[in-house]
C-alpha positions in Angstrom: 24.7 92.3 -7.0 22.6 89.5 -8.4 19.1 88.4 -7.6 18.3 88.3 -3.9 15.4 87.1 -1.8 14.0 89.8 0.5 11.9 89.7 3.6 9.7 92.7 4.0 8.0 93.4 7.4 4.8 95.5 7.3 2.6 96.6 10.2 -0.6 94.6 10.6 -2.2 91.9 8.4 -2.1 92.0 4.6 -5.2 90.7 2.8 -4.5 87.5 0.7 -5.5 89.2 -2.6 -2.9 91.9 -2.1 -0.2 89.3 -1.3 -0.7 87.7 -4.7 -0.8 91.1 -6.4 2.5 92.2 -5.0 4.1 88.9 -5.7 4.8 87.6 -2.2 6.1 84.1 -2.4 5.7 83.3 1.3 4.5 85.0 4.4 4.6 84.6 8.2 2.7 86.5 10.8 4.1 87.8 14.0 2.1 89.8 16.5 1.1 93.1 14.7 3.3 92.3 11.7 3.2 90.5 8.4 6.5 89.2 7.0 6.5 88.9 3.2 9.2 86.9 1.4 9.8 87.8 -2.2 10.8 85.7 -5.1 14.4 86.3 -6.2 14.6 89.7 -7.7 17.1 92.4 -8.5 17.2 96.0 -7.1 14.7 97.4 -9.6 12.3 94.6 -8.8 12.6 95.3 -5.1 12.0 99.0 -5.7 8.8 98.1 -7.7 7.6 96.0 -4.7 8.3 98.9 -2.3 6.5 101.4 -4.4 3.5 99.0 -4.6 3.4 98.6 -0.8 3.4 102.4 -0.5 0.6 102.8 -3.0 -1.5 100.3 -1.1 -0.9 102.3 2.1 1.0 99.5 3.9 3.4 100.7 6.6 6.8 99.2 5.8 8.9 98.6 9.0 11.9 96.7 7.7 13.6 95.1 4.7 16.1 92.3 5.1 18.2 90.4 2.6 17.1 86.8 3.2 19.7 85.3 0.8 20.8 84.9 -2.8 18.7 83.3 -5.4 19.5 79.5 -5.0 19.2 79.1 -8.7 21.7 81.8 -9.5 24.9 80.1 -10.7 27.1 82.9 -9.3 25.5 82.5 -5.8 27.8 81.2 -3.0 
């Protein structure tokens, strides 16, 4: 599997300085949720982001594959 873009849903708001620190490219807010969208990454990069969320005490609710890296030549 190549590089993917992931959406991570965490409970509650995430301070702006933490968004930058974990490398969130984009975010959206839904009631009682923050939706983080990562830059295209591989599995090891995703695991790094997940570990960082846990170390920050953020409550991860869901991880979704948002799509392949649009710059990946092997992407459909």
